[in-house]
BALOBA-1460 file (C-alpha; in Angstrom, 3 decimals):
// residues 325
<rec num="1" residu="m" x="46.462" y="15.953" z="-13.608"/>
<rec num="2" residu="d" x="48.831" y="13.039" z="-14.252"/>
<rec num="3" residu="d" x="48.008" y="9.980" z="-16.306"/>
<rec num="4" residu="f" x="47.342" y="7.825" z="-13.238"/>
<rec num="5" residu="q" x="44.700" y="10.190" z="-11.797"/>
<rec num="6" residu="w" x="43.093" y="10.536" z="-15.205"/>
<rec num="7" residu="g" x="42.963" y="6.755" z="-15.538"/>
<rec num="8" residu="v" x="41.335" y="6.344" z="-12.110"/>
<rec num="9" residu="i" x="38.669" y="8.955" z="-12.940"/>
<rec num="10" residu="q" x="37.923" y="7.337" z="-16.301"/>
<rec num="11" residu="s" x="37.680" y="3.893" z="-14.698"/>
<rec num="12" residu="a" x="35.154" y="5.195" z="-12.160"/>
<rec num="13" residu="e" x="33.071" y="6.834" z="-14.902"/>
<rec num="14" residu="v" x="33.102" y="3.639" z="-16.970"/>
<rec num="15" residu="e" x="31.943" y="1.639" z="-13.947"/>
<rec num="16" residu="n" x="29.072" y="4.069" z="-13.340"/>
<rec num="17" residu="s" x="28.130" y="3.978" z="-17.009"/>
<rec num="18" residu="m" x="28.109" y="0.173" z="-17.007"/>
<rec num="19" residu="t" x="25.649" y="0.198" z="-14.106"/>
<rec num="20" residu="s" x="23.346" y="2.448" z="-16.127"/>
<rec num="21" residu="t" x="23.783" y="0.234" z="-19.175"/>
<rec num="22" residu="e" x="22.869" y="-2.872" z="-17.177"/>
<rec num="23" residu="r" x="19.738" y="-1.117" z="-15.926"/>
<rec num="24" residu="v" x="18.704" y="-0.114" z="-19.466"/>
<rec num="25" residu="i" x="19.223" y="-3.688" z="-20.681"/>
<rec num="26" residu="e" x="17.211" y="-5.010" z="-17.732"/>
<rec num="27" residu="y" x="14.312" y="-2.644" z="-18.491"/>
<rec num="28" residu="s" x="14.393" y="-3.504" z="-22.202"/>
<rec num="29" residu="q" x="13.923" y="-7.174" z="-21.346"/>
<rec num="30" residu="l" x="10.888" y="-6.636" z="-19.129"/>
<rec num="31" residu="k" x="7.693" y="-8.262" z="-20.327"/>
<rec num="32" residu="p" x="5.433" y="-5.495" z="-21.730"/>
<rec num="33" residu="e" x="2.158" y="-4.704" z="-20.008"/>
<rec num="34" residu="a" x="-1.167" y="-5.793" z="-21.438"/>
<rec num="35" residu="s" x="-3.054" y="-3.594" z="-23.904"/>
<rec num="36" residu="l" x="-3.909" y="-0.143" z="-22.607"/>
<rec num="37" residu="e" x="-7.184" y="-0.206" z="-24.504"/>
<rec num="38" residu="k" x="-9.402" y="-3.001" z="-25.805"/>
<rec num="39" residu="e" x="-12.484" y="-3.144" z="-27.988"/>
<rec num="40" residu="n" x="-14.585" y="-4.677" z="-25.218"/>
<rec num="41" residu="e" x="-14.501" y="-1.788" z="-22.728"/>
<rec num="42" residu="p" x="-16.892" y="-1.421" z="-19.764"/>
<rec num="43" residu="d" x="-19.696" y="1.132" z="-19.590"/>
<rec num="44" residu="a" x="-18.738" y="4.717" z="-18.845"/>
<rec num="45" residu="d" x="-20.332" y="4.538" z="-15.375"/>
<rec num="46" residu="w" x="-18.590" y="1.286" z="-14.418"/>
<rec num="47" residu="p" x="-18.193" y="0.382" z="-11.619"/>
<rec num="48" residu="k" x="-21.501" y="1.455" z="-10.098"/>
<rec num="49" residu="h" x="-21.260" y="-0.559" z="-6.879"/>
<rec num="50" residu="g" x="-17.643" y="-1.479" z="-6.181"/>
<rec num="51" residu="i" x="-18.177" y="-5.214" z="-5.669"/>
<rec num="52" residu="i" x="-14.839" y="-7.058" z="-5.901"/>
<rec num="53" residu="t" x="-14.745" y="-10.831" z="-6.374"/>
<rec num="54" residu="f" x="-11.696" y="-13.106" z="-6.225"/>
<rec num="55" residu="e" x="-12.183" y="-16.565" z="-7.757"/>
<rec num="56" residu="d" x="-9.088" y="-18.740" z="-7.280"/>
<rec num="57" residu="v" x="-6.792" y="-15.770" z="-7.872"/>
<rec num="58" residu="s" x="-3.054" y="-16.445" z="-7.762"/>
<rec num="59" residu="v" x="-0.130" y="-14.129" z="-8.480"/>
<rec num="60" residu="s" x="3.557" y="-14.565" z="-9.219"/>
<rec num="61" residu="y" x="6.023" y="-11.943" z="-10.400"/>
<rec num="62" residu="s" x="7.490" y="-14.124" z="-13.152"/>
<rec num="63" residu="d" x="6.295" y="-17.082" z="-15.196"/>
<rec num="64" residu="d" x="8.496" y="-19.512" z="-13.295"/>
<rec num="65" residu="g" x="8.543" y="-17.653" z="-9.973"/>
<rec num="66" residu="p" x="6.876" y="-18.714" z="-6.716"/>
<rec num="67" residu="l" x="3.257" y="-17.783" z="-6.054"/>
<rec num="68" residu="v" x="2.954" y="-14.772" z="-3.764"/>
<rec num="69" residu="l" x="-0.851" y="-15.070" z="-3.701"/>
<rec num="70" residu="k" x="-2.402" y="-18.528" z="-3.692"/>
<rec num="71" residu="n" x="-5.950" y="-19.341" z="-4.782"/>
<rec num="72" residu="l" x="-7.691" y="-16.390" z="-3.159"/>
<rec num="73" residu="r" x="-11.462" y="-16.772" z="-2.939"/>
<rec num="74" residu="c" x="-13.566" y="-14.015" z="-1.400"/>
<rec num="75" residu="s" x="-16.074" y="-11.301" z="-2.198"/>
<rec num="76" residu="i" x="-15.925" y="-7.699" z="-1.025"/>
<rec num="77" residu="r" x="-19.349" y="-6.107" z="-0.835"/>
<rec num="78" residu="a" x="-20.455" y="-2.810" z="-2.331"/>
<rec num="79" residu="e" x="-19.296" y="0.213" z="-0.296"/>
<rec num="80" residu="e" x="-17.587" y="-2.067" z="2.227"/>
<rec num="81" residu="k" x="-14.600" y="-0.844" z="4.220"/>
<rec num="82" residu="v" x="-12.023" y="-3.639" z="4.410"/>
<rec num="83" residu="g" x="-8.741" y="-3.622" z="6.280"/>
<rec num="84" residu="i" x="-6.007" y="-5.876" z="4.881"/>
<rec num="85" residu="v" x="-3.459" y="-7.124" z="7.394"/>
<rec num="86" residu="g" x="-0.692" y="-9.676" z="7.600"/>
<rec num="87" residu="r" x="2.891" y="-9.984" z="8.640"/>
<rec num="88" residu="t" x="5.749" y="-8.930" z="6.375"/>
<rec num="89" residu="g" x="5.660" y="-10.910" z="3.137"/>
<rec num="90" residu="a" x="2.075" y="-12.076" z="3.627"/>
<rec num="91" residu="g" x="0.976" y="-10.694" z="0.250"/>
<rec num="92" residu="k" x="-0.788" y="-7.427" z="1.123"/>
<rec num="93" residu="s" x="0.912" y="-5.321" z="-1.540"/>
<rec num="94" residu="s" x="0.666" y="-8.154" z="-4.069"/>
<rec num="95" residu="l" x="-3.106" y="-8.182" z="-3.653"/>
<rec num="96" residu="m" x="-3.242" y="-4.493" z="-4.539"/>
<rec num="97" residu="a" x="-0.869" y="-5.059" z="-7.458"/>
<rec num="98" residu="a" x="-3.269" y="-7.700" z="-8.767"/>
<rec num="99" residu="l" x="-6.239" y="-5.339" z="-8.486"/>
<rec num="100" residu="m" x="-4.407" y="-2.644" z="-10.445"/>
<rec num="101" residu="r" x="-2.910" y="-5.263" z="-12.800"/>
<rec num="102" residu="l" x="0.609" y="-4.124" z="-12.031"/>
<rec num="103" residu="t" x="1.176" y="-7.844" z="-12.271"/>
<rec num="104" residu="e" x="-1.274" y="-10.028" z="-14.170"/>
<rec num="105" residu="p" x="-3.389" y="-12.240" z="-11.877"/>
<rec num="106" residu="r" x="-4.268" y="-15.832" z="-12.658"/>
<rec num="107" residu="g" x="-7.804" y="-16.973" z="-12.005"/>
<rec num="108" residu="i" x="-10.790" y="-14.640" z="-12.211"/>
<rec num="109" residu="l" x="-10.825" y="-11.216" z="-10.565"/>
<rec num="110" residu="k" x="-14.037" y="-9.256" z="-11.128"/>
<rec num="111" residu="i" x="-15.255" y="-5.764" z="-10.320"/>
<rec num="112" residu="d" x="-19.032" y="-5.437" z="-10.568"/>
<rec num="113" residu="g" x="-19.116" y="-8.608" z="-12.639"/>
<rec num="114" residu="v" x="-16.487" y="-7.454" z="-15.158"/>
<rec num="115" residu="t" x="-13.357" y="-9.622" z="-15.377"/>
<rec num="116" residu="i" x="-10.579" y="-7.051" z="-15.122"/>
<rec num="117" residu="t" x="-8.157" y="-8.940" z="-17.374"/>
<rec num="118" residu="e" x="-10.641" y="-8.615" z="-20.255"/>
<rec num="119" residu="i" x="-10.569" y="-4.803" z="-20.344"/>
<rec num="120" residu="g" x="-7.810" y="-2.313" z="-21.123"/>
<rec num="121" residu="l" x="-5.467" y="-1.063" z="-18.429"/>
<rec num="122" residu="h" x="-6.592" y="2.546" z="-18.900"/>
<rec num="123" residu="a" x="-10.246" y="1.633" z="-18.330"/>
<rec num="124" residu="l" x="-9.320" y="-0.205" z="-15.129"/>
<rec num="125" residu="r" x="-6.765" y="2.082" z="-13.539"/>
<rec num="126" residu="k" x="-8.544" y="5.379" z="-14.108"/>
<rec num="127" residu="r" x="-11.532" y="4.000" z="-12.193"/>
<rec num="128" residu="i" x="-9.594" y="3.046" z="-9.069"/>
<rec num="129" residu="s" x="-8.150" y="5.709" z="-6.781"/>
<rec num="130" residu="f" x="-4.933" y="4.868" z="-4.950"/>
<rec num="131" residu="i" x="-3.321" y="6.697" z="-2.040"/>
<rec num="132" residu="p" x="0.189" y="5.263" z="-1.507"/>
<rec num="133" residu="q" x="2.255" y="5.267" z="1.653"/>
<rec num="134" residu="d" x="4.834" y="7.448" z="-0.088"/>
<rec num="135" residu="p" x="3.044" y="10.318" z="-1.897"/>
<rec num="136" residu="v" x="3.516" y="10.361" z="-5.669"/>
<rec num="137" residu="l" x="3.702" y="13.872" z="-7.150"/>
<rec num="138" residu="f" x="5.210" y="15.102" z="-10.394"/>
<rec num="139" residu="s" x="7.071" y="18.203" z="-11.443"/>
<rec num="140" residu="g" x="4.707" y="20.722" z="-13.003"/>
<rec num="141" residu="t" x="1.789" y="22.617" z="-11.538"/>
<rec num="142" residu="l" x="-0.534" y="21.759" z="-8.684"/>
<rec num="143" residu="r" x="-3.380" y="21.747" z="-11.213"/>
<rec num="144" residu="k" x="-1.693" y="19.038" z="-13.285"/>
<rec num="145" residu="n" x="-1.055" y="16.950" z="-10.188"/>
<rec num="146" residu="l" x="-4.699" y="17.164" z="-9.166"/>
<rec num="147" residu="d" x="-6.272" y="16.841" z="-12.612"/>
<rec num="148" residu="p" x="-3.735" y="15.739" z="-15.255"/>
<rec num="149" residu="f" x="-6.379" y="15.212" z="-17.961"/>
<rec num="150" residu="n" x="-8.363" y="18.433" z="-17.378"/>
<rec num="151" residu="h" x="-11.612" y="16.686" z="-16.502"/>
<rec num="152" residu="h" x="-12.594" y="18.990" z="-13.630"/>
<rec num="153" residu="t" x="-13.378" y="22.650" z="-13.076"/>
<rec num="154" residu="d" x="-11.388" y="25.042" z="-10.915"/>
<rec num="155" residu="e" x="-14.279" y="25.058" z="-8.460"/>
<rec num="156" residu="d" x="-14.067" y="21.279" z="-8.117"/>
<rec num="157" residu="m" x="-10.340" y="21.501" z="-7.402"/>
<rec num="158" residu="w" x="-10.755" y="24.256" z="-4.830"/>
<rec num="159" residu="n" x="-13.485" y="22.224" z="-3.115"/>
<rec num="160" residu="a" x="-11.198" y="19.189" z="-2.976"/>
<rec num="161" residu="l" x="-8.377" y="21.284" z="-1.507"/>
<rec num="162" residu="e" x="-10.776" y="22.693" z="1.066"/>
<rec num="163" residu="e" x="-11.835" y="19.190" z="2.099"/>
<rec num="164" residu="v" x="-8.223" y="18.365" z="3.002"/>
<rec num="165" residu="q" x="-7.538" y="21.806" z="4.515"/>
<rec num="166" residu="l" x="-4.961" y="22.762" z="1.875"/>
<rec num="167" residu="k" x="-6.963" y="25.634" z="0.405"/>
<rec num="168" residu="p" x="-5.400" y="28.334" z="2.671"/>
<rec num="169" residu="v" x="-1.887" y="27.116" z="1.793"/>
<rec num="170" residu="v" x="-2.578" y="27.307" z="-1.939"/>
<rec num="171" residu="e" x="-4.351" y="30.666" z="-1.686"/>
<rec num="172" residu="e" x="-1.250" y="32.163" z="-0.068"/>
<rec num="173" residu="n" x="0.724" y="31.413" z="-3.230"/>
<rec num="174" residu="s" x="0.370" y="34.054" z="-5.941"/>
<rec num="175" residu="e" x="0.164" y="31.353" z="-8.637"/>
<rec num="176" residu="k" x="-2.751" y="29.589" z="-6.917"/>
<rec num="177" residu="l" x="-3.539" y="26.358" z="-8.837"/>
<rec num="178" residu="e" x="-0.668" y="27.085" z="-11.211"/>
<rec num="179" residu="m" x="1.876" y="27.001" z="-8.389"/>
<rec num="180" residu="a" x="4.965" y="24.998" z="-9.270"/>
<rec num="181" residu="m" x="5.476" y="21.528" z="-7.833"/>
<rec num="182" residu="s" x="8.974" y="20.129" z="-7.619"/>
<rec num="183" residu="e" x="9.527" y="16.535" z="-8.670"/>
<rec num="184" residu="g" x="8.285" y="14.378" z="-5.822"/>
<rec num="185" residu="g" x="6.643" y="17.454" z="-4.280"/>
<rec num="186" residu="t" x="9.778" y="18.326" z="-2.331"/>
<rec num="187" residu="n" x="8.634" y="21.936" z="-1.929"/>
<rec num="188" residu="f" x="5.779" y="20.593" z="0.233"/>
<rec num="189" residu="s" x="6.059" y="18.869" z="3.596"/>
<rec num="190" residu="v" x="5.444" y="15.106" z="3.773"/>
<rec num="191" residu="g" x="2.040" y="15.734" z="5.319"/>
<rec num="192" residu="q" x="1.088" y="18.267" z="2.648"/>
<rec num="193" residu="r" x="2.160" y="15.891" z="-0.114"/>
<rec num="194" residu="q" x="-0.084" y="13.215" z="1.315"/>
<rec num="195" residu="l" x="-2.955" y="15.694" z="1.490"/>
<rec num="196" residu="v" x="-2.458" y="16.551" z="-2.200"/>
<rec num="197" residu="c" x="-2.803" y="12.838" z="-3.008"/>
<rec num="198" residu="l" x="-5.929" y="12.702" z="-0.868"/>
<rec num="199" residu="a" x="-7.344" y="15.794" z="-2.611"/>
<rec num="200" residu="r" x="-6.739" y="14.073" z="-5.949"/>
<rec num="201" residu="a" x="-8.744" y="11.052" z="-4.789"/>
<rec num="202" residu="v" x="-11.533" y="13.286" z="-3.456"/>
<rec num="203" residu="l" x="-11.640" y="15.113" z="-6.789"/>
<rec num="204" residu="h" x="-12.007" y="11.965" z="-8.897"/>
<rec num="205" residu="q" x="-14.502" y="10.207" z="-6.571"/>
<rec num="206" residu="n" x="-13.986" y="6.728" z="-7.993"/>
<rec num="207" residu="k" x="-16.143" y="3.967" z="-6.578"/>
<rec num="208" residu="i" x="-13.093" y="2.044" z="-5.336"/>
<rec num="209" residu="l" x="-10.325" y="3.508" z="-3.180"/>
<rec num="210" residu="i" x="-7.130" y="1.683" z="-2.220"/>
<rec num="211" residu="v" x="-5.153" y="3.111" z="0.694"/>
<rec num="212" residu="d" x="-1.664" y="1.824" z="1.459"/>
<rec num="213" residu="e" x="-1.346" y="3.069" z="5.060"/>
<rec num="214" residu="a" x="-1.389" y="6.662" z="3.857"/>
<rec num="215" residu="t" x="-0.683" y="8.097" z="7.309"/>
<rec num="216" residu="a" x="2.359" y="6.023" z="8.286"/>
<rec num="217" residu="n" x="4.822" y="8.887" z="7.745"/>
<rec num="218" residu="v" x="2.791" y="11.934" z="8.775"/>
<rec num="219" residu="d" x="2.193" y="13.826" z="12.003"/>
<rec num="220" residu="p" x="-0.780" y="12.929" z="14.265"/>
<rec num="221" residu="r" x="-2.859" y="15.923" z="13.129"/>
<rec num="222" residu="t" x="-2.508" y="15.012" z="9.444"/>
<rec num="223" residu="d" x="-3.151" y="11.371" z="10.329"/>
<rec num="224" residu="q" x="-6.455" y="12.308" z="11.947"/>
<rec num="225" residu="l" x="-7.419" y="14.585" z="9.050"/>
<rec num="226" residu="v" x="-6.739" y="11.885" z="6.448"/>
<rec num="227" residu="q" x="-8.700" y="9.267" z="8.392"/>
<rec num="228" residu="l" x="-11.690" y="11.577" z="8.914"/>
<rec num="229" residu="t" x="-11.710" y="12.688" z="5.271"/>
<rec num="230" residu="i" x="-11.657" y="9.099" z="4.019"/>
<rec num="231" residu="r" x="-14.550" y="8.178" z="6.316"/>
<rec num="232" residu="k" x="-16.561" y="11.242" z="5.287"/>
<rec num="233" residu="k" x="-15.913" y="11.580" z="1.556"/>
<rec num="234" residu="f" x="-15.719" y="7.876" z="0.677"/>
<rec num="235" residu="r" x="-18.667" y="6.656" z="2.724"/>
<rec num="236" residu="q" x="-20.399" y="5.399" z="-0.425"/>
<rec num="237" residu="c" x="-17.251" y="3.844" z="-1.894"/>
<rec num="238" residu="t" x="-15.527" y="0.514" z="-1.437"/>
<rec num="239" residu="v" x="-12.339" y="1.224" z="0.519"/>
<rec num="240" residu="l" x="-9.452" y="-1.233" z="0.896"/>
<rec num="241" residu="t" x="-6.801" y="-0.256" z="3.431"/>
<rec num="242" residu="i" x="-3.445" y="-2.005" z="3.732"/>
<rec num="243" residu="a" x="-2.709" y="-1.684" z="7.424"/>
<rec num="244" residu="h" x="0.746" y="-1.539" z="8.947"/>
<rec num="245" residu="r" x="-0.733" y="0.011" z="12.094"/>
<rec num="246" residu="l" x="-3.821" y="-1.763" z="13.371"/>
<rec num="247" residu="n" x="-5.487" y="1.373" z="14.753"/>
<rec num="248" residu="t" x="-6.253" y="2.518" z="11.195"/>
<rec num="249" residu="i" x="-8.545" y="-0.433" z="10.403"/>
<rec num="250" residu="m" x="-10.177" y="-1.443" z="13.700"/>
<rec num="251" residu="d" x="-13.441" y="0.271" z="12.723"/>
<rec num="252" residu="s" x="-13.526" y="-1.444" z="9.311"/>
<rec num="253" residu="d" x="-16.571" y="-3.466" z="8.301"/>
<rec num="254" residu="r" x="-14.330" y="-6.498" z="7.905"/>
<rec num="255" residu="v" x="-10.651" y="-7.411" z="8.126"/>
<rec num="256" residu="l" x="-8.954" y="-9.686" z="5.602"/>
<rec num="257" residu="v" x="-5.961" y="-11.487" z="7.113"/>
<rec num="258" residu="l" x="-3.271" y="-12.819" z="4.779"/>
<rec num="259" residu="d" x="-0.551" y="-15.287" z="5.679"/>
<rec num="260" residu="q" x="1.986" y="-16.670" z="3.194"/>
<rec num="261" residu="g" x="-0.176" y="-15.581" z="0.279"/>
<rec num="262" residu="r" x="-3.411" y="-17.140" z="1.516"/>
<rec num="263" residu="i" x="-6.561" y="-15.709" z="3.080"/>
<rec num="264" residu="i" x="-6.798" y="-17.304" z="6.501"/>
<rec num="265" residu="e" x="-9.361" y="-14.992" z="8.144"/>
<rec num="266" residu="f" x="-12.015" y="-12.617" z="6.816"/>
<rec num="267" residu="d" x="-14.604" y="-11.239" z="9.202"/>
<rec num="268" residu="e" x="-15.518" y="-8.284" z="11.379"/>
<rec num="269" residu="p" x="-12.624" y="-7.181" z="13.618"/>
<rec num="270" residu="y" x="-14.556" y="-7.836" z="16.821"/>
<rec num="271" residu="v" x="-15.598" y="-11.319" z="15.677"/>
<rec num="272" residu="l" x="-11.980" y="-12.201" z="14.918"/>
<rec num="273" residu="l" x="-10.878" y="-10.922" z="18.318"/>
<rec num="274" residu="k" x="-13.351" y="-13.317" z="19.968"/>
<rec num="275" residu="d" x="-11.472" y="-16.260" z="18.449"/>
<rec num="276" residu="e" x="-8.582" y="-17.278" z="20.709"/>
<rec num="277" residu="k" x="-6.832" y="-18.924" z="17.744"/>
<rec num="278" residu="s" x="-7.135" y="-15.871" z="15.491"/>
<rec num="279" residu="l" x="-3.926" y="-14.553" z="13.925"/>
<rec num="280" residu="f" x="-5.495" y="-11.109" z="13.918"/>
<rec num="281" residu="g" x="-6.162" y="-11.433" z="17.633"/>
<rec num="282" residu="s" x="-2.539" y="-12.392" z="18.279"/>
<rec num="283" residu="m" x="-1.384" y="-9.343" z="16.306"/>
<rec num="284" residu="v" x="-3.565" y="-7.127" z="18.492"/>
<rec num="285" residu="v" x="-2.228" y="-8.727" z="21.688"/>
<rec num="286" residu="e" x="1.343" y="-8.106" z="20.505"/>
<rec num="287" residu="t" x="0.717" y="-4.341" z="20.564"/>
<rec num="288" residu="g" x="0.702" y="-4.468" z="24.381"/>
<rec num="289" residu="k" x="-2.132" y="-4.652" z="26.888"/>
<rec num="290" residu="s" x="-2.896" y="-0.923" z="26.961"/>
<rec num="291" residu="e" x="-2.944" y="-0.481" z="23.175"/>
<rec num="292" residu="a" x="-4.804" y="-3.764" z="22.684"/>
<rec num="293" residu="a" x="-7.528" y="-2.563" z="25.048"/>
<rec num="294" residu="k" x="-7.940" y="0.602" z="22.973"/>
<rec num="295" residu="l" x="-8.102" y="-1.400" z="19.742"/>
<rec num="296" residu="l" x="-10.646" y="-3.736" z="21.290"/>
<rec num="297" residu="a" x="-12.819" y="-0.800" z="22.341"/>
<rec num="298" residu="v" x="-12.837" y="0.583" z="18.792"/>
<rec num="299" residu="a" x="-13.650" y="-2.845" z="17.330"/>
<rec num="300" residu="r" x="-16.438" y="-3.370" z="19.872"/>
<rec num="301" residu="a" x="-17.986" y="0.031" z="19.191"/>
<rec num="302" residu="g" x="-17.972" y="-0.588" z="15.446"/>
<rec num="303" residu="y" x="-19.426" y="-4.060" z="15.885"/>
<rec num="304" residu="y" x="-22.369" y="-2.912" z="18.002"/>
<rec num="305" residu="e" x="-23.024" y="-0.021" z="15.650"/>
<rec num="306" residu="r" x="-23.419" y="-2.532" z="12.814"/>
<rec num="307" residu="n" x="-25.056" y="-5.252" z="14.948"/>
<rec num="308" residu="p" x="-26.992" y="-3.479" z="17.736"/>
<rec num="309" residu="s" x="-28.940" y="-6.595" z="18.797"/>
<rec num="310" residu="n" x="-25.967" y="-8.955" z="19.216"/>
<rec num="311" residu="p" x="-25.268" y="-9.741" z="22.938"/>
<rec num="312" residu="y" x="-21.643" y="-10.896" z="22.766"/>
<rec num="313" residu="d" x="-18.955" y="-9.130" z="24.740"/>
<rec num="314" residu="f" x="-15.557" y="-10.014" z="26.151"/>
<rec num="315" residu="d" x="-12.594" y="-8.548" z="28.004"/>
<rec num="316" residu="i" x="-8.871" y="-8.405" z="27.498"/>
<rec num="317" residu="d" x="-6.463" y="-9.796" z="30.082"/>
<rec num="318" residu="g" x="-3.150" y="-10.692" z="28.496"/>
<rec num="319" residu="d" x="-5.116" y="-12.592" z="25.833"/>
<rec num="320" residu="l" x="-8.493" y="-12.025" z="24.190"/>
<rec num="321" residu="n" x="-11.181" y="-14.218" z="25.709"/>
<rec num="322" residu="e" x="-14.952" y="-14.325" z="25.420"/>
<rec num="323" residu="s" x="-17.079" y="-13.654" z="28.481"/>
<rec num="324" residu="s" x="-20.792" y="-13.317" z="28.919"/>
<rec num="325" residu="a" x="-22.339" y="-9.903" z="28.428"/>
């Protein structure tokens, strides 16, 4: 190798190293998170109900940055199933980040009457289950991915795997619960990785579950399994679902619609669809007449199941309009 080639190689390596150095410097300058533990911790059985209250909650990602959530005021009832929708950049993910305190919210955000900024991060985060759009798994064993702190029995883990139909797959492996998991779970299919995350949530049975469109990247069969499992196993939990596909939240108790960081609509899906000026209604119409009709049917069925004596009905014909029953 001549001096010129050696120089080119060294220059490339220096450039790569400088990129890594810049990243390390950037991370070292990040503002540290709040205390993991505090003296004033909630009761061991908190939260009992899963009531979430936003009182003028705002969020920005830096002290001098723009607000991505602006003065949110709403209350989510115990065991309520809420779909969260909005166009790109509306603030859906920021709302979840505020709930998990991935970024510190301004204003008052309470869970069962406890202001979440007044307790430690460990106490908060271990009591909220989260199923992300992209499954998060770690290198190690399946056991450690399901129960990293050894709080559950083998029987509990097998039951959770059975609920998500992964038990036969694990039983086929000679290591069973000790089977190795590659970083990111790459030795599992995308659908199986999502089911492992779902099994983890089933195992912990927290009173609050956050779902970030967990079925966006899986096959239809896994999609159906995840949706059915969430409805069955988390019936007595408060479930918040960030929806990128409207079919996943049309049977929700209520839909929270965000636009430019503000709550502009919050009601039952069918009630919102009755409003010709509704942003949610316009989003449904944009799916096309055939799909919109299907979404309407699901919303109507859910509405009458919750409100059997209400006489309202309406049809879809290019737009959503109210007609007499």
